[in-house]
KOLTOR-518161 format. One record per residue (C-alpha): residue number from 1; chain; x, y, z. Coordinates in steps of 0.1 Angstrom, whole numbers, padded with zeros to 4 digits. Example, Ala and Ser with C-alpha at 12.3 -4.5 7.8 and 13.67 -1.06 7.14 Angstrom:
REM residues 2
+-----+---+-------+-------+-------+
:   k : c :     X :     Y :     Z :
+-----+---+-------+-------+-------+
:   1 : A :  0123 : -0045 :  0078 :
:   2 : A :  0137 : -0011 :  0071 :
+-----+---+-------+-------+-------+
This chain:
REM residues 287
+-----+---+-------+-------+-------+
:   k : c :     X :     Y :     Z :
+-----+---+-------+-------+-------+
:   1 : A :  0017 : -0570 :  0034 :
:   2 : A : -0021 : -0567 :  0027 :
:   3 : A : -0033 : -0531 :  0029 :
:   4 : A : -0070 : -0524 :  0038 :
:   5 : A : -0090 : -0503 :  0014 :
:   6 : A : -0108 : -0471 :  0024 :
:   7 : A : -0131 : -0446 :  0008 :
:   8 : A : -0111 : -0415 :  0014 :
:   9 : A : -0124 : -0379 :  0009 :
:  10 : A : -0107 : -0357 : -0016 :
:  11 : A : -0096 : -0325 :  0000 :
:  12 : A : -0073 : -0296 : -0005 :
:  13 : A : -0065 : -0265 :  0015 :
:  14 : A : -0039 : -0237 :  0017 :
:  15 : A : -0028 : -0233 :  0053 :
:  16 : A : -0005 : -0203 :  0050 :
:  17 : A :  0005 : -0181 :  0021 :
:  18 : A :  0036 : -0160 :  0024 :
:  19 : A :  0060 : -0147 : -0002 :
:  20 : A :  0098 : -0146 :  0001 :
:  21 : A :  0112 : -0112 : -0008 :
:  22 : A :  0104 : -0106 : -0045 :
:  23 : A :  0098 : -0143 : -0051 :
:  24 : A :  0062 : -0154 : -0054 :
:  25 : A :  0050 : -0189 : -0051 :
:  26 : A :  0016 : -0203 : -0061 :
:  27 : A :  0001 : -0238 : -0055 :
:  28 : A : -0025 : -0253 : -0078 :
:  29 : A : -0060 : -0250 : -0062 :
:  30 : A : -0076 : -0283 : -0073 :
:  31 : A : -0096 : -0311 : -0060 :
:  32 : A : -0077 : -0341 : -0074 :
:  33 : A : -0066 : -0375 : -0062 :
:  34 : A : -0032 : -0389 : -0067 :
:  35 : A : -0018 : -0424 : -0064 :
:  36 : A :  0002 : -0443 : -0038 :
:  37 : A :  0036 : -0432 : -0025 :
:  38 : A :  0053 : -0464 : -0015 :
:  39 : A :  0081 : -0444 :  0000 :
:  40 : A :  0111 : -0450 :  0021 :
:  41 : A :  0135 : -0425 :  0008 :
:  42 : A :  0160 : -0415 :  0033 :
:  43 : A :  0189 : -0391 :  0038 :
:  44 : A :  0224 : -0380 :  0040 :
:  45 : A :  0259 : -0373 :  0051 :
:  46 : A :  0290 : -0370 :  0030 :
:  47 : A :  0315 : -0396 :  0020 :
:  48 : A :  0331 : -0375 : -0007 :
:  49 : A :  0363 : -0355 : -0007 :
:  50 : A :  0361 : -0318 : -0007 :
:  51 : A :  0373 : -0295 : -0035 :
:  52 : A :  0377 : -0258 : -0037 :
:  53 : A :  0349 : -0256 : -0064 :
:  54 : A :  0323 : -0272 : -0041 :
:  55 : A :  0306 : -0257 : -0010 :
:  56 : A :  0314 : -0288 :  0010 :
:  57 : A :  0315 : -0284 :  0048 :
:  58 : A :  0350 : -0292 :  0061 :
:  59 : A :  0350 : -0323 :  0084 :
:  60 : A :  0374 : -0351 :  0091 :
:  61 : A :  0367 : -0386 :  0077 :
:  62 : A :  0363 : -0400 :  0112 :
:  63 : A :  0336 : -0374 :  0120 :
:  64 : A :  0318 : -0382 :  0088 :
:  65 : A :  0319 : -0419 :  0095 :
:  66 : A :  0307 : -0414 :  0131 :
:  67 : A :  0277 : -0392 :  0120 :
:  68 : A :  0268 : -0415 :  0092 :
:  69 : A :  0268 : -0447 :  0112 :
:  70 : A :  0250 : -0431 :  0141 :
:  71 : A :  0221 : -0419 :  0119 :
:  72 : A :  0221 : -0446 :  0093 :
:  73 : A :  0236 : -0479 :  0104 :
:  74 : A :  0253 : -0499 :  0077 :
:  75 : A :  0231 : -0521 :  0056 :
:  76 : A :  0241 : -0551 :  0035 :
:  77 : A :  0251 : -0542 : -0001 :
:  78 : A :  0225 : -0566 : -0015 :
:  79 : A :  0198 : -0547 :  0004 :
:  80 : A :  0209 : -0513 : -0007 :
:  81 : A :  0211 : -0525 : -0044 :
:  82 : A :  0177 : -0542 : -0042 :
:  83 : A :  0160 : -0512 : -0026 :
:  84 : A :  0176 : -0488 : -0052 :
:  85 : A :  0164 : -0510 : -0080 :
:  86 : A :  0129 : -0512 : -0066 :
:  87 : A :  0127 : -0474 : -0062 :
:  88 : A :  0139 : -0470 : -0098 :
:  89 : A :  0113 : -0493 : -0113 :
:  90 : A :  0082 : -0490 : -0091 :
:  91 : A :  0074 : -0453 : -0088 :
:  92 : A :  0063 : -0445 : -0124 :
:  93 : A :  0026 : -0444 : -0116 :
:  94 : A :  0031 : -0422 : -0085 :
:  95 : A :  0053 : -0398 : -0104 :
:  96 : A :  0028 : -0395 : -0133 :
:  97 : A :  0000 : -0386 : -0109 :
:  98 : A :  0019 : -0361 : -0087 :
:  99 : A :  0034 : -0344 : -0117 :
: 100 : A :  0008 : -0316 : -0118 :
: 101 : A :  0017 : -0306 : -0082 :
: 102 : A :  0054 : -0310 : -0086 :
: 103 : A :  0054 : -0289 : -0118 :
: 104 : A :  0037 : -0260 : -0100 :
: 105 : A :  0061 : -0259 : -0070 :
: 106 : A :  0093 : -0267 : -0088 :
: 107 : A :  0085 : -0240 : -0113 :
: 108 : A :  0094 : -0215 : -0087 :
: 109 : A :  0130 : -0225 : -0089 :
: 110 : A :  0135 : -0214 : -0125 :
: 111 : A :  0156 : -0183 : -0126 :
: 112 : A :  0158 : -0182 : -0088 :
: 113 : A :  0182 : -0211 : -0080 :
: 114 : A :  0216 : -0219 : -0095 :
: 115 : A :  0229 : -0241 : -0066 :
: 116 : A :  0203 : -0267 : -0055 :
: 117 : A :  0206 : -0294 : -0029 :
: 118 : A :  0182 : -0323 : -0030 :
: 119 : A :  0180 : -0344 :  0001 :
: 120 : A :  0170 : -0380 : -0003 :
: 121 : A :  0176 : -0377 : -0041 :
: 122 : A :  0172 : -0414 : -0045 :
: 123 : A :  0170 : -0423 : -0082 :
: 124 : A :  0166 : -0387 : -0093 :
: 125 : A :  0129 : -0385 : -0103 :
: 126 : A :  0127 : -0347 : -0095 :
: 127 : A :  0156 : -0336 : -0116 :
: 128 : A :  0135 : -0332 : -0147 :
: 129 : A :  0115 : -0304 : -0131 :
: 130 : A :  0144 : -0281 : -0123 :
: 131 : A :  0177 : -0293 : -0137 :
: 132 : A :  0173 : -0282 : -0173 :
: 133 : A :  0190 : -0248 : -0167 :
: 134 : A :  0225 : -0248 : -0181 :
: 135 : A :  0238 : -0227 : -0152 :
: 136 : A :  0224 : -0249 : -0124 :
: 137 : A :  0245 : -0270 : -0101 :
: 138 : A :  0229 : -0298 : -0082 :
: 139 : A :  0241 : -0316 : -0051 :
: 140 : A :  0222 : -0349 : -0045 :
: 141 : A :  0223 : -0364 : -0010 :
: 142 : A :  0213 : -0399 : -0001 :
: 143 : A :  0226 : -0425 :  0024 :
: 144 : A :  0222 : -0453 : -0001 :
: 145 : A :  0253 : -0452 : -0024 :
: 146 : A :  0236 : -0476 : -0048 :
: 147 : A :  0212 : -0448 : -0058 :
: 148 : A :  0241 : -0429 : -0074 :
: 149 : A :  0241 : -0446 : -0108 :
: 150 : A :  0203 : -0441 : -0112 :
: 151 : A :  0205 : -0405 : -0102 :
: 152 : A :  0233 : -0399 : -0126 :
: 153 : A :  0213 : -0415 : -0154 :
: 154 : A :  0184 : -0393 : -0145 :
: 155 : A :  0206 : -0362 : -0146 :
: 156 : A :  0219 : -0372 : -0181 :
: 157 : A :  0184 : -0378 : -0193 :
: 158 : A :  0172 : -0344 : -0183 :
: 159 : A :  0202 : -0327 : -0199 :
: 160 : A :  0221 : -0319 : -0167 :
: 161 : A :  0259 : -0324 : -0174 :
: 162 : A :  0275 : -0347 : -0148 :
: 163 : A :  0300 : -0319 : -0143 :
: 164 : A :  0271 : -0300 : -0127 :
: 165 : A :  0259 : -0328 : -0106 :
: 166 : A :  0275 : -0342 : -0074 :
: 167 : A :  0261 : -0372 : -0055 :
: 168 : A :  0269 : -0372 : -0018 :
: 169 : A :  0264 : -0402 :  0004 :
: 170 : A :  0250 : -0384 :  0035 :
: 171 : A :  0222 : -0380 :  0060 :
: 172 : A :  0198 : -0351 :  0063 :
: 173 : A :  0207 : -0346 :  0100 :
: 174 : A :  0243 : -0338 :  0090 :
: 175 : A :  0243 : -0322 :  0055 :
: 176 : A :  0280 : -0319 :  0043 :
: 177 : A :  0276 : -0284 :  0028 :
: 178 : A :  0287 : -0250 :  0042 :
: 179 : A :  0263 : -0225 :  0058 :
: 180 : A :  0242 : -0205 :  0034 :
: 181 : A :  0257 : -0222 :  0004 :
: 182 : A :  0226 : -0231 : -0018 :
: 183 : A :  0198 : -0212 : -0033 :
: 184 : A :  0172 : -0240 : -0028 :
: 185 : A :  0167 : -0273 : -0010 :
: 186 : A :  0144 : -0300 : -0025 :
: 187 : A :  0130 : -0328 : -0004 :
: 188 : A :  0103 : -0352 : -0015 :
: 189 : A :  0092 : -0383 :  0005 :
: 190 : A :  0121 : -0377 :  0029 :
: 191 : A :  0109 : -0366 :  0063 :
: 192 : A :  0090 : -0398 :  0068 :
: 193 : A :  0122 : -0418 :  0071 :
: 194 : A :  0149 : -0395 :  0085 :
: 195 : A :  0158 : -0403 :  0121 :
: 196 : A :  0154 : -0368 :  0134 :
: 197 : A :  0129 : -0345 :  0115 :
: 198 : A :  0137 : -0314 :  0136 :
: 199 : A :  0174 : -0317 :  0131 :
: 200 : A :  0170 : -0323 :  0093 :
: 201 : A :  0149 : -0292 :  0090 :
: 202 : A :  0174 : -0271 :  0109 :
: 203 : A :  0201 : -0284 :  0085 :
: 204 : A :  0179 : -0274 :  0056 :
: 205 : A :  0177 : -0238 :  0070 :
: 206 : A :  0215 : -0238 :  0078 :
: 207 : A :  0226 : -0245 :  0042 :
: 208 : A :  0200 : -0222 :  0026 :
: 209 : A :  0210 : -0187 :  0016 :
: 210 : A :  0189 : -0158 :  0029 :
: 211 : A :  0155 : -0159 :  0012 :
: 212 : A :  0164 : -0194 : -0001 :
: 213 : A :  0135 : -0218 : -0010 :
: 214 : A :  0127 : -0252 :  0005 :
: 215 : A :  0105 : -0272 : -0019 :
: 216 : A :  0088 : -0303 : -0004 :
: 217 : A :  0063 : -0331 : -0008 :
: 218 : A :  0057 : -0354 :  0021 :
: 219 : A :  0030 : -0379 :  0033 :
: 220 : A :  0017 : -0374 :  0068 :
: 221 : A : -0005 : -0390 :  0094 :
: 222 : A : -0042 : -0391 :  0090 :
: 223 : A : -0066 : -0372 :  0113 :
: 224 : A : -0069 : -0385 :  0149 :
: 225 : A : -0099 : -0406 :  0155 :
: 226 : A : -0102 : -0419 :  0119 :
: 227 : A : -0100 : -0455 :  0109 :
: 228 : A : -0071 : -0447 :  0086 :
: 229 : A : -0051 : -0432 :  0116 :
: 230 : A : -0059 : -0464 :  0136 :
: 231 : A : -0044 : -0486 :  0109 :
: 232 : A : -0014 : -0463 :  0104 :
: 233 : A : -0007 : -0466 :  0141 :
: 234 : A : -0010 : -0504 :  0141 :
: 235 : A :  0011 : -0510 :  0110 :
: 236 : A :  0037 : -0483 :  0115 :
: 237 : A :  0063 : -0506 :  0129 :
: 238 : A :  0059 : -0530 :  0100 :
: 239 : A :  0061 : -0501 :  0075 :
: 240 : A :  0094 : -0490 :  0090 :
: 241 : A :  0108 : -0525 :  0083 :
: 242 : A :  0095 : -0531 :  0048 :
: 243 : A :  0098 : -0495 :  0035 :
: 244 : A :  0133 : -0486 :  0046 :
: 245 : A :  0125 : -0466 :  0077 :
: 246 : A :  0093 : -0449 :  0065 :
: 247 : A :  0070 : -0438 :  0093 :
: 248 : A :  0032 : -0437 :  0087 :
: 249 : A :  0023 : -0414 :  0116 :
: 250 : A :  0046 : -0385 :  0113 :
: 251 : A :  0032 : -0349 :  0111 :
: 252 : A :  0058 : -0335 :  0088 :
: 253 : A :  0036 : -0306 :  0077 :
: 254 : A :  0034 : -0294 :  0113 :
: 255 : A :  0071 : -0299 :  0118 :
: 256 : A :  0078 : -0277 :  0087 :
: 257 : A :  0054 : -0250 :  0099 :
: 258 : A :  0072 : -0249 :  0133 :
: 259 : A :  0107 : -0250 :  0120 :
: 260 : A :  0111 : -0212 :  0119 :
: 261 : A :  0109 : -0204 :  0082 :
: 262 : A :  0100 : -0168 :  0074 :
: 263 : A :  0074 : -0178 :  0049 :
: 264 : A :  0054 : -0209 :  0041 :
: 265 : A :  0028 : -0220 :  0015 :
: 266 : A :  0015 : -0255 :  0019 :
: 267 : A : -0013 : -0276 :  0004 :
: 268 : A : -0028 : -0309 :  0016 :
: 269 : A : -0044 : -0336 : -0006 :
: 270 : A : -0056 : -0372 : -0003 :
: 271 : A : -0042 : -0395 : -0029 :
: 272 : A : -0064 : -0420 : -0047 :
: 273 : A : -0055 : -0457 : -0041 :
: 274 : A : -0029 : -0446 : -0016 :
: 275 : A : -0043 : -0468 :  0012 :
: 276 : A : -0022 : -0461 :  0043 :
: 277 : A :  0000 : -0434 :  0028 :
: 278 : A : -0024 : -0404 :  0032 :
: 279 : A : -0027 : -0375 :  0032 :
: 280 : A :  0001 : -0356 :  0015 :
: 281 : A :  0014 : -0321 :  0021 :
: 282 : A :  0033 : -0302 : -0005 :
: 283 : A :  0046 : -0266 : -0009 :
: 284 : A :  0074 : -0241 : -0005 :
: 285 : A :  0090 : -0225 :  0025 :
: 286 : A :  0113 : -0195 :  0025 :
: 287 : A :  0142 : -0190 :  0049 :
+-----+---+-------+-------+-------+
């Protein structure tokens, strides 16, 4: 697909700034550009068995299968493997550029989160920011089971023992964890491709403990009336096909702000060379 080029303005703003109890969050105030997010990361429902040591939500196998196929229809194994491989090999430049922002927001998890759920964990690029605490336990959720081996390799590379890491094949609309069971939820490039954004955010709130943190990075629709928004609207159906369900015109920042979190700090930035995938919102919400 040929993507038109644009001269995009660099911008940054803080919409809302609220702290969660004694936890304080801070976003970097900078006028920088980042690179393209060729995203399509999706989300989750469990296919794993429960154990007494894990805060998994009890559910019958038939219910799990029904929820999973309803939200995420089965895809051929070759496609899942191909997509996982592409995500593992094609995101280095994006991750290098966005590292400054991720480092700031993920830094708030240190010392504040022992049980972390990452929705749409994919190949595990975020683990290096928060999984180096020896006491941390991470649950990684993704509908693509082929992501598991890459996520496990990323966990090992960051020093996270596999005994402290659990991959769950699941969707964000039906997270297979108990109510108030995790200290933090991580989601990057996720809400663009879930089937139901509102339901996913309610699930995020459900599994978070009181005052728990939701750390996010998402791309959103451009401003109405702009040339960029026009092309996003025209090419959105194609994007969903070639980028594993990714939508170009979602307003995930607005969805997060309206989801009922008690506190929210969010920034907005245009990314250099990102073409249609602009702008980005990133920040922290508190239950």
